[in-house]
Structure formats: C-alpha cells, structure tokens
TITI-742657 format. One record per residue: residue number from 1; residue in one letter; x negated, y negated, z of N, C-alpha, C in turn. Coordinates in Angstrom, 1 decimal, decimal comma. Layout:
TITI-742657
<pt NUM "A" <X Y Z> <X Y Z> <X Y Z>>,
...
END
This chain:
TITI-742657
<pt 1 "M" <149,1 -13,4 -119,4> <149,6 -12,7 -120,6> <150,6 -12,1 -121,6>>,
<pt 2 "K" <151,6 -12,0 -121,9> <152,2 -11,2 -122,3> <151,7 -10,5 -123,7>>,
<pt 3 "N" <152,1 -9,0 -123,8> <151,2 -8,1 -125,0> <152,7 -7,1 -125,3>>,
<pt 4 "Y" <152,8 -6,6 -127,0> <153,2 -6,0 -127,2> <152,6 -4,4 -127,5>>,
<pt 5 "V" <151,6 -4,4 -126,9> <150,6 -3,2 -126,9> <151,5 -1,8 -126,9>>,
<pt 6 "E" <152,5 -1,6 -125,8> <152,9 -0,6 -125,7> <154,6 -0,4 -126,5>>,
<pt 7 "Q" <154,8 -1,6 -127,2> <156,0 -1,5 -128,5> <155,3 -1,0 -129,4>>,
<pt 8 "F" <154,3 -1,4 -130,0> <153,5 -1,3 -131,1> <152,6 0,2 -131,0>>,
<pt 9 "R" <152,3 1,1 -130,0> <152,0 2,4 -129,8> <153,0 3,1 -129,9>>,
<pt 10 "K" <154,2 2,9 -129,3> <155,6 3,8 -129,4> <156,0 3,7 -130,7>>,
<pt 11 "E" <156,1 2,7 -131,5> <156,4 2,8 -132,9> <155,5 3,6 -133,5>>,
<pt 12 "R" <153,9 4,2 -133,5> <153,2 4,2 -133,7> <153,3 6,3 -133,4>>,
<pt 13 "G" <154,2 6,1 -132,3> <154,2 7,6 -132,2> <153,3 8,4 -131,3>>,
<pt 14 "L" <152,3 7,3 -130,4> <151,3 7,7 -129,8> <151,5 7,9 -128,1>>,
<pt 15 "N" <151,1 8,6 -127,3> <151,4 8,2 -126,0> <149,6 7,5 -125,8>>,
<pt 16 "Q" <149,9 7,1 -124,4> <148,9 6,4 -124,1> <147,6 7,4 -124,0>>,
<pt 17 "E" <147,7 8,4 -123,5> <146,2 9,4 -124,2> <145,5 9,2 -125,3>>,
<pt 18 "E" <146,8 9,4 -126,4> <146,0 9,6 -127,3> <145,8 8,2 -128,1>>,
<pt 19 "F" <146,3 7,1 -127,8> <146,0 5,6 -127,9> <144,4 5,3 -127,5>>,
<pt 20 "A" <144,7 6,1 -126,4> <143,2 5,3 -125,3> <141,9 5,8 -126,0>>,
<pt 21 "R" <142,5 7,4 -126,7> <141,3 8,1 -127,2> <140,7 7,2 -128,6>>,
<pt 22 "A" <141,5 6,6 -129,4> <141,3 6,2 -130,6> <140,7 4,9 -130,2>>,
<pt 23 "I" <141,0 4,1 -129,0> <140,2 2,8 -129,2> <139,3 2,9 -128,5>>,
<pt 24 "R" <138,9 3,7 -127,8> <138,0 4,7 -126,6> <138,0 4,0 -125,5>>,
<pt 25 "V" <139,1 4,0 -125,2> <139,2 3,5 -123,4> <139,7 4,3 -122,6>>,
<pt 26 "S" <139,8 4,4 -121,4> <140,7 5,2 -120,7> <142,2 5,0 -120,4>>,
<pt 27 "R" <142,9 5,7 -120,3> <144,3 5,7 -120,2> <144,9 4,9 -118,7>>,
<pt 28 "Q" <144,2 4,9 -118,1> <144,3 3,8 -117,0> <144,1 2,7 -117,6>>,
<pt 29 "T" <143,4 2,2 -118,4> <143,1 0,8 -119,2> <144,2 0,6 -120,0>>,
<pt 30 "V" <144,9 1,5 -120,8> <146,1 1,2 -121,4> <146,9 0,7 -121,1>>,
<pt 31 "S" <147,3 1,5 -119,7> <148,3 1,9 -118,8> <148,6 0,4 -118,2>>,
<pt 32 "S" <146,8 -0,3 -117,8> <146,9 -1,3 -117,2> <147,2 -2,8 -117,7>>,
<pt 33 "I" <147,1 -2,6 -119,3> <147,1 -3,5 -120,3> <148,6 -3,8 -120,0>>,
<pt 34 "E" <149,2 -2,8 -121,0> <150,6 -2,4 -121,3> <151,4 -3,1 -119,9>>,
<pt 35 "N" <151,0 -3,0 -118,8> <151,7 -4,1 -117,3> <151,4 -4,7 -117,7>>,
<pt 36 "G" <150,6 -5,2 -118,0> <149,9 -7,1 -117,3> <149,3 -6,8 -116,7>>,
<pt 37 "K" <148,6 -6,0 -115,7> <147,8 -6,2 -115,2> <146,1 -6,3 -115,5>>,
<pt 38 "Y" <145,9 -6,4 -116,4> <144,3 -6,5 -117,0> <144,6 -6,9 -118,2>>,
<pt 39 "N" <143,6 -7,7 -118,8> <143,2 -8,5 -119,7> <142,2 -8,2 -120,5>>,
<pt 40 "P" <142,4 -7,6 -121,6> <141,5 -7,3 -122,7> <140,3 -8,2 -122,5>>,
<pt 41 "S" <139,1 -7,6 -122,4> <138,3 -8,4 -123,2> <138,3 -8,9 -125,1>>,
<pt 42 "L" <138,1 -9,6 -125,2> <138,1 -10,3 -126,6> <137,6 -9,8 -127,5>>,
<pt 43 "E" <136,5 -8,7 -127,6> <136,0 -7,6 -128,3> <137,6 -6,5 -128,4>>,
<pt 44 "L" <137,8 -6,2 -127,4> <139,0 -4,6 -127,0> <140,4 -5,6 -127,7>>,
<pt 45 "A" <140,6 -7,0 -127,5> <141,8 -6,8 -128,4> <141,4 -7,6 -129,7>>,
<pt 46 "F" <140,5 -7,4 -130,0> <140,2 -7,2 -131,5> <140,7 -5,2 -132,1>>,
<pt 47 "I" <139,9 -4,6 -131,3> <140,2 -3,7 -131,8> <141,2 -2,8 -131,6>>,
<pt 48 "I" <142,3 -3,3 -130,8> <143,6 -3,2 -130,9> <144,3 -3,6 -132,1>>,
<pt 49 "A" <143,9 -4,9 -132,5> <144,7 -5,6 -133,2> <144,2 -5,0 -134,8>>,
<pt 50 "D" <142,8 -4,4 -135,0> <143,0 -3,9 -135,9> <143,2 -2,6 -136,1>>,
<pt 51 "F" <143,5 -1,8 -135,0> <144,1 -0,4 -135,2> <145,6 -0,5 -135,4>>,
<pt 52 "F" <146,7 -1,8 -135,0> <147,6 -1,9 -135,3> <148,0 -2,5 -136,8>>,
<pt 53 "G" <146,8 -2,9 -137,4> <146,9 -4,1 -138,9> <147,5 -5,2 -138,5>>,
<pt 54 "K" <147,3 -5,9 -137,1> <148,3 -7,1 -136,8> <146,9 -8,1 -136,4>>,
<pt 55 "T" <147,2 -9,3 -136,0> <146,5 -10,4 -135,6> <146,7 -10,2 -133,7>>,
<pt 56 "I" <145,5 -11,0 -133,3> <145,8 -10,6 -132,0> <146,7 -11,4 -131,5>>,
<pt 57 "E" <147,3 -12,2 -132,3> <148,4 -13,6 -132,0> <150,0 -13,2 -131,7>>,
<pt 58 "E" <149,6 -11,5 -132,6> <150,9 -10,5 -132,8> <151,0 -9,8 -131,9>>,
<pt 59 "I" <150,2 -9,5 -131,1> <150,3 -8,5 -129,9> <150,0 -9,5 -128,5>>,
<pt 60 "F" <149,0 -10,6 -128,6> <148,9 -10,8 -126,8> <149,8 -12,3 -127,4>>,
<pt 61 "V" <150,3 -12,6 -126,2> <151,0 -13,7 -126,2> <150,3 -14,4 -125,0>>,
<pt 62 "Y" <149,9 -16,1 -125,1> <149,9 -16,5 -124,0> <150,9 -17,5 -123,8>>,
<pt 63 "E" <151,1 -17,1 -122,4> <152,0 -18,2 -121,7> <151,8 -19,0 -121,1>>,
<pt 64 "R" <151,8 -20,8 -121,0> <151,5 -21,3 -119,9> <152,1 -21,4 -118,8>>,
<pt 65 "G" <151,1 -21,6 -117,6> <151,4 -21,8 -116,4> <152,6 -20,6 -115,5>>,
<pt 66 "V" <152,0 -19,3 -116,7> <152,4 -18,1 -116,0> <151,0 -17,4 -115,2>>,
END
C-alpha cells in the first residue's frame, strides 16, 4: 500500500519524533509506515487522517497486485 504520510508530515514541518508523539506511537512505527514496511491498523489510519484533516483515501492508496 502506498501512502503520503511522509509528505503530509513534512508539509507540517514535523520530524518523525514530533509526529509520533502527536499520534501516540513510536518513531519507529512512523518510519515503518512511511517506508511501506508496516500497514497501520484501521484505528491508527483514522488517527493519522484526522491529524492531517484528510480522508484515509487521501493518505493511503491501495495498489492492486502489489
């Protein structure tokens, strides 16, 4: 699954640690999400979307066959 977490985080001027604190996860979790190594739970996806004022679909893009 492709995502735009890193892009939106940088647009807000946040580093991974600051963003992680804001959404109550570890910096390693943020890094793994941004690198596509970890797909967040639906609850965490909603938390991230709410933080950025976006829909889940604007942040996480499912790519078939990937």
